BADREN-780642 format. One record per atom (N, C-alpha, C): x, y, z; atom name; residue number from 0. Coordinates in steps of 0.1 Angstrom, whole numbers, m for minus. Layout:
REC     u     v     w atom   n
REC     X     Y     Z   CA NUM
...
% end
This chain:
REC     u     v     w atom   n
REC    84  m182  m484    N   0
REC    92  m173  m476   CA   0
REC    88  m158  m478    C   0
REC    86  m154  m490    N   1
REC    82  m140  m493   CA   1
REC    68  m138  m487    C   1
REC    60  m148  m487    N   2
REC    47  m146  m481   CA   2
REC    47  m143  m466    C   2
REC    57  m150  m459    N   3
REC    58  m148  m445   CA   3
REC    64  m134  m442    C   3
REC    73  m130  m450    N   4
REC    79  m116  m448   CA   4
REC    68  m106  m450    C   4
REC    59  m108  m460    N   5
REC    49   m98  m463   CA   5
REC    39   m98  m451    C   5
REC    38  m109  m444    N   6
REC    28  m110  m433   CA   6
REC    33  m103  m421    C   6
REC    45  m106  m416    N   7
REC    50  m100  m404   CA   7
REC    60   m89  m406    C   7
REC    65   m87  m418    N   8
REC    75   m77  m421   CA   8
REC    70   m63  m418    C   8
REC    58   m58  m423    N   9
REC    54   m44  m419   CA   9
REC    52   m42  m404    C   9
REC    46   m52  m398    N  10
REC    45   m50  m383   CA  10
REC    58   m49  m376    C  10
REC    68   m58  m380    N  11
REC    81   m57  m374   CA  11
REC    88   m44  m377    C  11
REC    86   m38  m388    N  12
REC    92   m25  m391   CA  12
REC    86   m14  m383    C  12
REC    73   m15  m380    N  13
REC    67    m5  m372   CA  13
REC    72    m6  m357    C  13
REC    74   m18  m353    N  14
REC    78   m20  m339   CA  14
REC    93   m18  m337    C  14
REC   101   m19  m347    N  15
REC   115   m19  m346   CA  15
REC   120    m6  m339    C  15
REC   116     6  m343    N  16
REC   121    18  m335   CA  16
REC   118    17  m320    C  16
REC   106    13  m317    N  17
REC   102    12  m303   CA  17
REC   111     2  m295    C  17
REC   113   m10  m302    N  18
REC   122   m20  m296   CA  18
REC   136   m15  m294    C  18
REC   141    m8  m304    N  19
REC   155    m3  m303   CA  19
REC   156     8  m292    C  19
REC   146    17  m291    N  20
REC   146    27  m281   CA  20
REC   145    21  m267    C  20
REC   136    12  m265    N  21
REC   134     5  m252   CA  21
REC   147    m2  m249    C  21
REC   152    m9  m259    N  22
REC   164   m17  m256   CA  22
REC   176    m9  m251    C  22
REC   177     4  m257    N  23
REC   189    12  m253   CA  23
REC   186    20  m240    C  23
REC   174    28  m241    N  24
REC   172    37  m230   CA  24
REC   166    31  m217    C  24
REC   161    19  m218    N  25
REC   156    12  m206   CA  25
REC   165     1  m202    C  25
REC   165   m10  m210    N  26
REC   173   m22  m206   CA  26
REC   188   m19  m207    C  26
REC   192   m12  m217    N  27
REC   206    m9  m218   CA  27
REC   211     0  m206    C  27
REC   203    10  m202    N  28
REC   208    18  m191   CA  28
REC   206    11  m178    C  28
REC   197     1  m176    N  29
REC   196    m7  m165   CA  29
REC   209   m16  m163    C  29
REC   213   m21  m175    N  30
REC   226   m29  m175   CA  30
REC   238   m20  m172    C  30
REC   238    m8  m177    N  31
REC   249     1  m174   CA  31
REC   249     5  m159    C  31
REC   238     7  m153    N  32
REC   237    11  m139   CA  32
REC   242    m1  m130    C  32
REC   237   m13  m134    N  33
REC   242   m25  m126   CA  33
REC   257   m27  m127    C  33
REC   262   m25  m139    N  34
REC   276   m26  m141   CA  34
REC   284   m15  m133    C  34
REC   279    m3  m133    N  35
REC   285     8  m125   CA  35
REC   285     5  m110    C  35
REC   274    m1  m106    N  36
REC   273    m4   m91   CA  36
REC   283   m15   m87    C  36
REC   289   m21   m96    N  37
REC   299   m32   m92   CA  37
REC   313   m26   m93    C  37
REC   315   m13   m95    N  38
REC   328    m7   m96   CA  38
REC   331     2   m84    C  38
REC   343     8   m85    N  39
REC   347    17   m74   CA  39
REC   347    31   m79    C  39
REC   338    35   m88    N  40
REC   337    48   m94   CA  40
REC   330    57   m84    C  40
REC   337    63   m75    N  41
REC   331    71   m64   CA  41
REC   334    86   m65    C  41
REC   341    89   m76    N  42
REC   344   104   m78   CA  42
REC   341   107   m93    C  42
REC   342   120   m96    N  43
REC   340   125  m109   CA  43
REC   352   124  m118    C  43
REC   364   121  m112    N  44
REC   376   120  m120   CA  44
REC   376   109  m130    C  44
REC   380   112  m142    N  45
REC   380   102  m153   CA  45
REC   391    92  m151    C  45
REC   389    80  m154    N  46
REC   399    70  m153   CA  46
REC   393    56  m152    C  46
REC   402    46  m153    N  47
REC   396    33  m153   CA  47
REC   390    29  m140    C  47
REC   378    23  m141    N  48
REC   371    18  m128   CA  48
REC   375     3  m126    C  48
REC   376     0  m114    N  49
REC   379   m14  m110   CA  49
REC   367   m21  m104    C  49
REC   365   m33  m107    N  50
REC   353   m41  m102   CA  50
REC   356   m45   m88    C  50
REC   346   m42   m80    N  51
REC   347   m46   m65   CA  51
REC   336   m56   m61    C  51
REC   329   m61   m71    N  52
REC   318   m70   m68   CA  52
REC   306   m64   m62    C  52
REC   301   m70   m51    N  53
REC   289   m65   m44   CA  53
REC   293   m56   m32    C  53
REC   305   m51   m32    N  54
REC   310   m44   m20   CA  54
REC   301   m31   m18    C  54
REC   297   m24   m28    N  55
REC   289   m13   m27   CA  55
REC   275   m16   m20    C  55
REC   270   m28   m24    N  56
REC   257   m32   m18   CA  56
REC   259   m35    m3    C  56
REC   270   m42     0    N  57
REC   272   m45    14   CA  57
REC   274   m33    23    C  57
REC   282   m23    17    N  58
REC   284   m11    24   CA  58
REC   270    m3    26    C  58
REC   262    m4    15    N  59
REC   250     4    15   CA  59
REC   240    m1    27    C  59
REC   239   m15    28    N  60
REC   230   m20    38   CA  60
REC   236   m20    52    C  60
REC   249   m15    53    N  61
REC   255   m13    66   CA  61
REC   254     2    70    C  61
REC   248    10    62    N  62
REC   247    24    65   CA  62
REC   234    27    72    C  62
REC   235    35    83    N  63
REC   223    39    91   CA  63
REC   214    48    82    C  63
REC   220    56    74    N  64
REC   213    66    66   CA  64
REC   204    59    56    C  64
REC   210    49    49    N  65
REC   203    41    39   CA  65
REC   192    33    46    C  65
REC   195    27    57    N  66
REC   184    19    64   CA  66
REC   173    28    69    C  66
REC   177    40    73    N  67
REC   166    50    77   CA  67
REC   157    53    65    C  67
REC   163    55    53    N  68
REC   156    59    41   CA  68
REC   146    47    37    C  68
REC   151    35    39    N  69
REC   142    23    36   CA  69
REC   131    23    46    C  69
REC   133    25    59    N  70
REC   122    25    68   CA  70
REC   112    36    65    C  70
REC   117    48    62    N  71
REC   108    59    58   CA  71
REC   100    55    45    C  71
REC   106    48    36    N  72
REC    99    44    24   CA  72
REC    88    34    27    C  72
REC    91    25    37    N  73
REC    81    15    41   CA  73
REC    69    21    47    C  73
REC    71    31    56    N  74
REC    60    38    63   CA  74
REC    53    46    52    C  74
REC    60    53    44    N  75
REC    53    61    33   CA  75
REC    45    52    24    C  75
REC    50    41    20    N  76
REC    42    32    12   CA  76
REC    29    27    18    C  76
REC    30    23    31    N  77
REC    18    18    38   CA  77
REC     8    29    39    C  77
REC    12    41    44    N  78
REC     3    53    45   CA  78
REC    m3    57    32    C  78
REC     5    57    22    N  79
REC     0    61     9   CA  79
REC   m10    51     3    C  79
REC    m7    38     4    N  80
REC   m16    28    m2   CA  80
REC   m29    27     6    C  80
REC   m28    26    19    N  81
REC   m40    25    28   CA  81
REC   m49    38    26    C  81
REC   m43    49    26    N  82
REC   m51    62    25   CA  82
REC   m58    63    11    C  82
REC   m50    60     1    N  83
REC   m56    61   m13   CA  83
REC   m67    51   m15    C  83
REC   m65    38   m11    N  84
REC   m75    28   m12   CA  84
REC   m88    31    m5    C  84
REC   m86    36     7    N  85
REC   m98    40    15   CA  85
REC  m106    51     9    C  85
REC   m99    62     6    N  86
REC  m106    73     0   CA  86
REC  m112    70   m14    C  86
REC  m104    63   m22    N  87
REC  m108    59   m35   CA  87
REC  m121    50   m35    C  87
REC  m121    41   m26    N  88
REC  m133    32   m24   CA  88
REC  m145    40   m19    C  88
REC  m143    49    m9    N  89
REC  m154    56    m4   CA  89
REC  m160    65   m15    C  89
REC  m152    72   m23    N  90
REC  m157    80   m33   CA  90
REC  m164    72   m44    C  90
REC  m159    60   m47    N  91
REC  m165    51   m57   CA  91
REC  m179    47   m51    C  91
REC  m180    44   m39    N  92
REC  m192    39   m33   CA  92
REC  m203    51   m33    C  92
REC  m199    63   m31    N  93
REC  m208    74   m31   CA  93
REC  m213    76   m45    C  93
REC  m204    76   m55    N  94
REC  m209    78   m69   CA  94
REC  m216    66   m74    C  94
REC  m213    54   m69    N  95
REC  m220    42   m74   CA  95
REC  m234    42   m69    C  95
REC  m237    48   m58    N  96
REC  m251    49   m53   CA  96
REC  m259    58   m62    C  96
REC  m253    66   m70    N  97
REC  m260    75   m79   CA  97
REC  m263    89   m72    C  97
REC  m256    99   m76    N  98
REC  m258   112   m70   CA  98
REC  m261   122   m81    C  98
REC  m267   133   m77    N  99
REC  m270   143   m87   CA  99
REC  m257   150   m91    C  99
REC  m255   152  m104    N 100
REC  m242   158  m108   CA 100
REC  m230   149  m107    C 100
REC  m232   136  m110    N 101
REC  m221   127  m108   CA 101
REC  m210   130  m117    C 101
REC  m212   135  m129    N 102
REC  m201   139  m138   CA 102
REC  m192   150  m132    C 102
REC  m199   160  m125    N 103
REC  m191   170  m119   CA 103
REC  m182   165  m108    C 103
REC  m188   157   m99    N 104
REC  m180   151   m88   CA 104
REC  m169   142   m94    C 104
REC  m172   135  m104    N 105
REC  m161   126  m110   CA 105
REC  m150   135  m115    C 105
REC  m153   146  m121    N 106
REC  m143   154  m127   CA 106
REC  m135   161  m115    C 106
REC  m142   165  m105    N 107
REC  m135   170   m93   CA 107
REC  m125   160   m87    C 107
REC  m130   148   m85    N 108
REC  m121   138   m79   CA 108
REC  m109   134   m88    C 108
REC  m111   135  m101    N 109
REC  m100   131  m110   CA 109
REC   m91   143  m114    C 109
REC   m95   155  m110    N 110
REC   m87   167  m114   CA 110
REC   m73   167  m109    C 110
REC   m71   162   m96    N 111
REC   m57   162   m91   CA 111
REC   m47   154   m99    C 111
REC   m52   144  m107    N 112
REC   m43   136  m115   CA 112
REC   m37   144  m126    C 112
REC   m44   155  m130    N 113
REC   m39   163  m141   CA 113
REC   m28   173  m137    C 113
REC   m25   173  m124    N 114
REC   m15   182  m119   CA 114
REC    m2   174  m117    C 114
REC     9   179  m121    N 115
REC    22   172  m120   CA 115
REC    26   171  m105    C 115
REC    34   161  m102    N 116
REC    38   159   m88   CA 116
REC    46   171   m83    C 116
REC    54   177   m91    N 117
REC    62   188   m86   CA 117
REC    54   200   m83    C 117
REC    44   203   m92    N 118
REC    35   214   m89   CA 118
REC    26   212   m77    C 118
REC    22   200   m75    N 119
REC    14   196   m63   CA 119
REC    23   197   m51    C 119
REC    35   193   m52    N 120
REC    44   194   m41   CA 120
REC    47   208   m36    C 120
REC    48   218   m46    N 121
REC    50   232   m43   CA 121
REC    38   237   m35    C 121
REC    26   234   m39    N 122
REC    14   239   m32   CA 122
REC    13   233   m19    C 122
REC    14   219   m18    N 123
REC    13   213    m5   CA 123
REC    25   216     5    C 123
REC    36   220    m1    N 124
REC    47   225     8   CA 124
REC    43   237    15    C 124
REC    35   246     9    N 125
REC    29   258    16   CA 125
REC    18   254    25    C 125
REC     9   245    21    N 126
REC    m2   241    30   CA 126
REC     3   234    42    C 126
REC    14   226    41    N 127
REC    19   219    53   CA 127
REC    30   227    60    C 127
REC    30   240    59    N 128
REC    39   248    66   CA 128
REC    38   245    81    C 128
REC    50   242    87    N 129
REC    49   238   102   CA 129
REC    47   250   112    C 129
REC    48   262   107    N 130
REC    46   274   116   CA 130
REC    33   273   123    C 130
REC    33   277   136    N 131
REC    21   276   144   CA 131
REC    19   290   152    C 131
REC     7   291   158    N 132
REC     5   303   165   CA 132
REC     3   315   156    C 132
REC     9   327   160    N 133
REC     7   339   153   CA 133
REC    14   338   139    C 133
REC    24   330   138    N 134
REC    31   328   125   CA 134
REC    26   317   116    C 134
REC    14   312   120    N 135
REC     9   300   112   CA 135
REC     6   304    98    C 135
REC     9   294    89    N 136
REC     6   295    75   CA 136
REC    m1   282    70    C 136
REC    m7   283    58    N 137
REC   m13   271    52   CA 137
REC   m24   266    60    C 137
REC   m24   252    62    N 138
REC   m35   246    69   CA 138
REC   m36   250    84    C 138
REC   m24   252    90    N 139
REC   m24   256   104   CA 139
REC   m31   270   105    C 139
REC   m29   279    96    N 140
REC   m36   292    96   CA 140
REC   m51   290    95    C 140
REC   m55   281    86    N 141
REC   m69   278    84   CA 141
REC   m75   273    97    C 141
REC   m68   264   104    N 142
REC   m73   259   116   CA 142
REC   m75   270   127    C 142
REC   m65   279   127    N 143
REC   m66   290   137   CA 143
REC   m78   299   134    C 143
REC   m80   302   121    N 144
REC   m92   310   117   CA 144
REC  m105   304   121    C 144
REC  m106   290   120    N 145
REC  m118   283   124   CA 145
REC  m118   280   139    C 145
REC  m109   285   146    N 146
REC  m108   282   161   CA 146
REC  m106   268   164    C 146
REC   m99   261   155    N 147
REC   m96   247   157   CA 147
REC   m81   245   160    C 147
REC   m76   253   169    N 148
REC   m62   254   172   CA 148
REC   m56   241   176    C 148
REC   m64   232   182    N 149
REC   m59   219   186   CA 149
REC   m54   210   174    C 149
REC   m59   214   162    N 150
REC   m55   206   150   CA 150
REC   m42   211   145    C 150
REC   m37   222   149    N 151
REC   m24   227   144   CA 151
REC   m13   217   148    C 151
REC    m4   215   139    N 152
REC     7   205   142   CA 152
REC    19   209   133    C 152
REC    31   203   137    N 153
REC    43   206   129   CA 153
REC    44   198   116    C 153
REC    34   190   113    N 154
REC    34   182   101   CA 154
REC    47   173   100    C 154
REC    55   175    90    N 155
REC    66   166    88   CA 155
REC    79   169    95    C 155
REC    78   181   103    N 156
REC    91   185   109   CA 156
REC    93   180   123    C 156
REC    83   173   129    N 157
REC    85   167   142   CA 157
REC    76   155   144    C 157
REC    77   149   155    N 158
REC    69   137   158   CA 158
REC    76   124   154    C 158
REC    68   113   154    N 159
REC    74   100   151   CA 159
REC    75    98   136    C 159
REC    82    87   132    N 160
REC    83    84   118   CA 160
REC    70    83   111    C 160
REC    60    77   118    N 161
REC    47    74   112   CA 161
REC    40    87   109    C 161
REC    40    97   119    N 162
REC    33   109   117   CA 162
REC    40   118   106    C 162
REC    53   117   106    N 163
REC    61   125    96   CA 163
REC    58   120    82    C 163
REC    59   107    80    N 164
REC    58   102    66   CA 164
REC    43   102    62    C 164
REC    34   101    72    N 165
REC    19   102    69   CA 165
REC    16   116    63    C 165
REC    23   126    69    N 166
REC    21   140    64   CA 166
REC    26   141    50    C 166
REC    37   134    47    N 167
REC    43   135    33   CA 167
REC    34   127    24    C 167
REC    27   116    29    N 168
REC    19   108    20   CA 168
REC     6   115    17    C 168
REC     2   125    25    N 169
REC   m11   131    24   CA 169
REC   m13   138    10    C 169
REC    m3   145     4    N 170
REC    m5   151    m9   CA 170
REC    m6   140   m20    C 170
REC     1   129   m18    N 171
REC     1   118   m28   CA 171
REC   m13   111   m27    C 171
REC   m19   110   m15    N 172
REC   m32   104   m14   CA 172
REC   m42   113   m21    C 172
REC   m41   126   m19    N 173
REC   m50   135   m25   CA 173
REC   m49   134   m40    C 173
REC   m37   132   m45    N 174
REC   m35   132   m60   CA 174
REC   m40   119   m67    C 174
REC   m39   108   m60    N 175
REC   m41    95   m66   CA 175
REC   m55    89   m62    C 175
REC   m62    94   m52    N 176
REC   m74    88   m48   CA 176
REC   m85    88   m60    C 176
REC   m85    99   m68    N 177
REC   m94    99   m79   CA 177
REC   m92    88   m89    C 177
REC   m80    85   m91    N 178
REC   m76    74  m101   CA 178
REC   m82    61   m95    C 178
REC   m80    58   m82    N 179
REC   m84    46   m76   CA 179
REC  m100    46   m76    C 179
REC  m106    58   m74    N 180
REC  m120    59   m75   CA 180
REC  m125    54   m88    C 180
REC  m119    59   m99    N 181
REC  m123    55  m112   CA 181
REC  m122    40  m115    C 181
REC  m111    34  m109    N 182
REC  m110    20  m111   CA 182
REC  m121    12  m104    C 182
REC  m124    16   m91    N 183
REC  m134     9   m84   CA 183
REC  m148    12   m90    C 183
REC  m150    24   m94    N 184
REC  m163    27  m100   CA 184
REC  m166    19  m113    C 184
REC  m155    18  m121    N 185
REC  m157    10  m133   CA 185
REC  m160    m5  m129    C 185
REC  m154    m9  m118    N 186
REC  m156   m23  m114   CA 186
REC  m171   m25  m109    C 186
REC  m176   m15  m102    N 187
REC  m190   m16   m97   CA 187
REC  m199   m16  m109    C 187
REC  m196    m7  m119    N 188
REC  m205    m6  m131   CA 188
REC  m204   m19  m140    C 188
REC  m194   m26  m138    N 189
REC  m192   m38  m147   CA 189
REC  m198   m51  m141    C 189
REC  m203   m50  m128    N 190
REC  m210   m61  m122   CA 190
REC  m224   m63  m127    C 190
REC  m228   m74  m132    N 191
REC  m241   m76  m138   CA 191
REC  m252   m73  m128    C 191
REC  m262   m66  m131    N 192
REC  m273   m62  m122   CA 192
REC  m281   m75  m117    C 192
REC  m280   m86  m125    N 193
REC  m287   m98  m120   CA 193
REC  m281  m103  m107    C 193
REC  m268  m100  m104    N 194
REC  m263  m105   m91   CA 194
REC  m269   m97   m80    C 194
REC  m271   m84   m82    N 195
REC  m277   m76   m71   CA 195
REC  m291   m81   m69    C 195
REC  m299   m82   m80    N 196
REC  m313   m86   m79   CA 196
REC  m314  m100   m72    C 196
REC  m306  m109   m76    N 197
REC  m306  m123   m70   CA 197
REC  m303  m122   m55    C 197
REC  m294  m114   m51    N 198
REC  m290  m113   m36   CA 198
REC  m302  m106   m29    C 198
REC  m308   m96   m34    N 199
REC  m319   m90   m28   CA 199
REC  m331   m99   m27    C 199
REC  m334  m107   m37    N 200
REC  m344  m117   m36   CA 200
REC  m342  m127   m25    C 200
REC  m329  m131   m23    N 201
REC  m326  m140   m12   CA 201
REC  m326  m134     1    C 201
REC  m330  m121     2    N 202
REC  m331  m114    15   CA 202
REC  m318  m108    20    C 202
REC  m308  m106    12    N 203
REC  m296  m100    17   CA 203
REC  m298   m85    20    C 203
REC  m292   m81    31    N 204
REC  m292   m67    34   CA 204
REC  m282   m60    26    C 204
REC  m283   m46    26    N 205
REC  m274   m38    18   CA 205
REC  m259   m41    22    C 205
REC  m257   m43    35    N 206
REC  m243   m46    40   CA 206
REC  m238   m59    34    C 206
REC  m247   m69    36    N 207
REC  m243   m83    31   CA 207
REC  m242   m83    16    C 207
REC  m250   m75     9    N 208
REC  m249   m74    m6   CA 208
REC  m235   m70   m10    C 208
REC  m230   m59    m3    N 209
REC  m216   m55    m7   CA 209
REC  m206   m64    m1    C 209
REC  m208   m69    11    N 210
REC  m197   m77    17   CA 210
REC  m195   m91    10    C 210
REC  m206   m97     6    N 211
REC  m205  m111     1   CA 211
REC  m207  m112   m14    C 211
REC  m212  m101   m21    N 212
REC  m215  m102   m35   CA 212
REC  m207   m93   m43    C 212
REC  m207   m80   m40    N 213
REC  m200   m70   m48   CA 213
REC  m185   m69   m45    C 213
REC  m181   m68   m33    N 214
REC  m167   m66   m30   CA 214
REC  m159   m78   m35    C 214
REC  m163   m90   m34    N 215
REC  m155  m101   m40   CA 215
REC  m153  m100   m55    C 215
REC  m162   m93   m62    N 216
REC  m161   m91   m76   CA 216
REC  m150   m81   m79    C 216
REC  m146   m73   m69    N 217
REC  m137   m62   m71   CA 217
REC  m122   m66   m68    C 217
REC  m120   m79   m63    N 218
REC  m107   m83   m59   CA 218
REC   m96   m81   m69    C 218
REC   m99   m85   m82    N 219
REC   m88   m82   m92   CA 219
REC   m85   m68   m94    C 219
REC   m95   m59   m93    N 220
REC   m92   m45   m94   CA 220
REC   m85   m40   m82    C 220
REC   m88   m45   m70    N 221
REC   m81   m41   m58   CA 221
REC   m66   m45   m59    C 221
REC   m64   m57   m64    N 222
REC   m50   m61   m65   CA 222
REC   m42   m53   m75    C 222
REC   m49   m49   m86    N 223
REC   m42   m40   m96   CA 223
REC   m39   m27   m90    C 223
REC   m49   m21   m82    N 224
REC   m47    m8   m76   CA 224
REC   m35    m9   m66    C 224
REC   m34   m20   m58    N 225
REC   m24   m22   m49   CA 225
REC   m10   m22   m55    C 225
REC    m9   m29   m66    N 226
REC     4   m30   m73   CA 226
REC     8   m16   m79    C 226
REC    m2    m9   m85    N 227
REC     1     4   m91   CA 227
REC     5    14   m80    C 227
REC    m2    14   m69    N 228
REC     1    23   m59   CA 228
REC    15    20   m52    C 228
REC    17     7   m50    N 229
REC    30     3   m45   CA 229
REC    42     8   m54    C 229
REC    40     6   m67    N 230
REC    50    10   m77   CA 230
REC    52    25   m77    C 230
REC    41    32   m76    N 231
REC    42    47   m75   CA 231
REC    50    52   m63    C 231
REC    46    46   m51    N 232
REC    52    50   m38   CA 232
REC    67    48   m38    C 232
REC    72    37   m44    N 233
REC    86    34   m44   CA 233
REC    94    44   m52    C 233
REC    87    50   m62    N 234
REC    94    60   m71   CA 234
REC    92    74   m67    C 234
REC    85    77   m56    N 235
REC    82    91   m53   CA 235
REC    95    99   m50    C 235
REC    96   109   m58    N 236
REC   108   118   m56   CA 236
REC   105   132   m57    C 236
REC    98   137   m68    N 237
REC    96   151   m70   CA 237
REC    86   157   m59    C 237
REC    76   149   m55    N 238
REC    67   154   m45   CA 238
REC    74   157   m32    C 238
REC    82   147   m27    N 239
REC    90   149   m15   CA 239
REC   100   160   m16    C 239
REC   107   160   m27    N 240
REC   117   170   m30   CA 240
REC   111   184   m29    C 240
REC    99   186   m35    N 241
REC    93   199   m35   CA 241
REC    88   204   m22    C 241
REC    84   194   m13    N 242
REC    78   197     0   CA 242
REC    89   200    10    C 242
REC    99   191    11    N 243
REC   109   192    22   CA 243
REC   123   196    17    C 243
REC   125   195     4    N 244
REC   139   198     0   CA 244
REC   147   185     0    C 244
REC   160   186    m5    N 245
REC   168   174    m6   CA 245
REC   176   169     6    C 245
REC   176   178    17    N 246
REC   185   175    28   CA 246
REC   178   173    41    C 246
REC   166   167    41    N 247
REC   159   164    53   CA 247
REC   160   149    56    C 247
REC   168   146    67    N 248
REC   170   133    71   CA 248
REC   157   126    75    C 248
REC   148   134    81    N 249
REC   135   128    86   CA 249
REC   127   123    75    C 249
REC   127   128    63    N 250
REC   118   124    53   CA 250
REC   126   118    41    C 250
REC   138   115    43    N 251
REC   146   110    31   CA 251
REC   142    96    28    C 251
REC   140    93    15    N 252
REC   137    80    10   CA 252
REC   148    76     0    C 252
REC   150    64    m4    N 253
REC   161    60   m12   CA 253
REC   162    68   m25    C 253
REC   151    73   m31    N 254
REC   153    81   m43   CA 254
REC   159    94   m41    C 254
REC   156   100   m29    N 255
REC   162   113   m25   CA 255
REC   177   111   m22    C 255
REC   179   100   m15    N 256
REC   193    97   m11   CA 256
REC   202    94   m24    C 256
REC   196    87   m33    N 257
REC   203    85   m46   CA 257
REC   206    98   m53    C 257
REC   197   107   m53    N 258
REC   199   121   m59   CA 258
REC   211   128   m52    C 258
REC   210   128   m39    N 259
REC   221   135   m31   CA 259
REC   235   128   m34    C 259
REC   234   115   m35    N 260
REC   247   107   m37   CA 260
REC   252   111   m51    C 260
REC   243   112   m61    N 261
REC   248   115   m74   CA 261
REC   253   129   m75    C 261
REC   248   138   m67    N 262
REC   253   152   m67   CA 262
REC   268   152   m62    C 262
REC   271   142   m54    N 263
REC   285   141   m49   CA 263
REC   294   133   m59    C 263
REC   288   130   m71    N 264
REC   295   123   m81   CA 264
REC   299   109   m77    C 264
REC   292   103   m67    N 265
REC   295    89   m63   CA 265
REC   286    80   m72    C 265
REC   290    78   m84    N 266
REC   282    71   m94   CA 266
REC   279    56   m90    C 266
REC   289    50   m84    N 267
REC   288    36   m81   CA 267
REC   277    34   m70    C 267
REC   278    42   m60    N 268
REC   268    41   m48   CA 268
REC   254    45   m53    C 268
REC   253    56   m61    N 269
REC   240    60   m66   CA 269
REC   234    49   m75    C 269
REC   242    42   m83    N 270
REC   238    31   m91   CA 270
REC   233    19   m83    C 270
REC   240    17   m72    N 271
REC   236     6   m63   CA 271
REC   222     9   m57    C 271
REC   220    21   m53    N 272
REC   207    25   m47   CA 272
REC   196    23   m58    C 272
REC   199    27   m70    N 273
REC   189    26   m81   CA 273
REC   186    11   m84    C 273
REC   196     2   m83    N 274
REC   193   m12   m85   CA 274
REC   185   m18   m74    C 274
REC   187   m13   m62    N 275
REC   179   m18   m50   CA 275
REC   165   m14   m52    C 275
REC   162    m1   m57    N 276
REC   149     3   m59   CA 276
REC   142    m5   m71    C 276
REC   150    m7   m81    N 277
REC   145   m15   m92   CA 277
REC   141   m29   m87    C 277
REC   149   m35   m78    N 278
REC   146   m48   m73   CA 278
REC   133   m48   m65    C 278
REC   131   m37   m57    N 279
REC   118   m36   m49   CA 279
REC   106   m35   m59    C 279
REC   108   m27   m70    N 280
REC    97   m26   m79   CA 280
REC    94   m40   m86    C 280
REC   105   m47   m89    N 281
REC   104   m60   m95   CA 281
REC    96   m70   m86    C 281
REC    99   m69   m73    N 282
REC    93   m78   m64   CA 282
REC    78   m76   m64    C 282
REC    73   m64   m66    N 283
REC    59   m61   m67   CA 283
REC    53   m64   m80    C 283
REC    60   m61   m91    N 284
REC    54   m61  m104   CA 284
REC    55   m75  m110    C 284
REC    66   m82  m109    N 285
REC    67   m95  m116   CA 285
REC    57  m105  m112    C 285
REC    55  m107   m98    N 286
REC    45  m117   m95   CA 286
REC    31  m113  m100    C 286
REC    28  m100  m100    N 287
REC    15   m96  m105   CA 287
REC    14   m99  m120    C 287
REC    24   m96  m128    N 288
REC    24   m99  m142   CA 288
REC    22  m114  m145    C 288
REC    29  m122  m136    N 289
REC    28  m137  m138   CA 289
REC    14  m141  m135    C 289
REC     8  m136  m124    N 290
REC    m5  m140  m121   CA 290
REC   m15  m136  m131    C 290
REC   m13  m124  m137    N 291
REC   m22  m119  m148   CA 291
REC   m21  m128  m160    C 291
REC    m9  m132  m163    N 292
REC    m7  m141  m175   CA 292
REC   m14  m154  m173    C 292
REC   m13  m160  m161    N 293
REC   m20  m172  m158   CA 293
REC   m35  m171  m159    C 293
REC   m40  m160  m154    N 294
REC   m54  m158  m154   CA 294
REC   m59  m157  m169    C 294
REC   m52  m150  m177    N 295
REC   m55  m148  m191   CA 295
REC   m55  m162  m198    C 295
REC   m45  m170  m195    N 296
REC   m43  m183  m201   CA 296
REC   m55  m192  m197    C 296
REC   m60  m191  m185    N 297
REC   m71  m199  m181   CA 297
REC   m84  m195  m188    C 297
REC   m85  m182  m191    N 298
REC   m97  m177  m198   CA 298
REC   m96  m181  m213    C 298
% end
C-alpha cells in the first residue's frame, strides 16, 4: 500500500491544484450556467429563482434575432474556415518549394498570431471604414489613391449576409492563416522523401505528385485545422466587437447577443445562449477527440 502511494502520490499532488481549478472554473461554471438557463432569472433583482425547464431555449429558438445571429455565425464560420485553409495551404506550398529567406517569410506569416484579437479588430475597424469617395478612409482610401475606385465598397455596412460576414471574416483569416501555414508546412516536411522519389520514378507529374501522393498524407492535419478553425469561429467575440460595436444587427453573432443580453441582466437567457454555443463547440470537438483516440489505439 505504501509503495503504491509513493508511486502515484507525488504525481497526484502535482495534478490536484489543476484538477480543482478546472473542476470549479470550467466544469463547475458550466453546470452553474446550465442550471441558470433553466430558471426565470431575467432581472438583476435578488430573490428566489423558479425553474421553468427548457422554456428559455424554446423562446430563444423562436426569436428572429437569435436565428439571425445563428445564420450570421454559419456564414462567418464558412468564410473564415475556407479563406484560412486556402491561404494557409498556398503559403505552405510556396515555402515548401524552397524560397530564399524562408525564415523571414515564415516569421511574417506567423506575426499576426502574436497580435491580440481586440488589437487586430481596432486596426481592421479603421481599414474597413465604409466611407467612400472624398471621405474614404482605410482600404477604400488606398484604392482611391491607386485609381482602383471600382474596388471601394461599404464592407460590412451594406450588401448581402455573405458579403457582410465575409468582410468580418477577413481580419480573422489574416490573423490565423499563418498558423494553418505552419501546420501544413510541418506536414509537408514530415513526408518521407522516398515517397516523392518513387512517384517521380513512376512518371508522376508535379500535379499528380501533390494530388495523389502528398495531399492524402495531409488529411489528418487538414482535419485538425478544420476543427481548430471551427472552434475559433464559434467563439469569435472581441474581433467583431472591436470592428462593428455591440449593437450591429447585421453582424451580430450569438456571442455578441449573449453579451448584450447579459448587460440587460437577463442571466437566464444569456446562460441559455452560452449553453447553445457550448453545444455547437461540443458537436465539433467531441467527434474529433473520439476519432483521435481510436487512431491512437490502433497505433
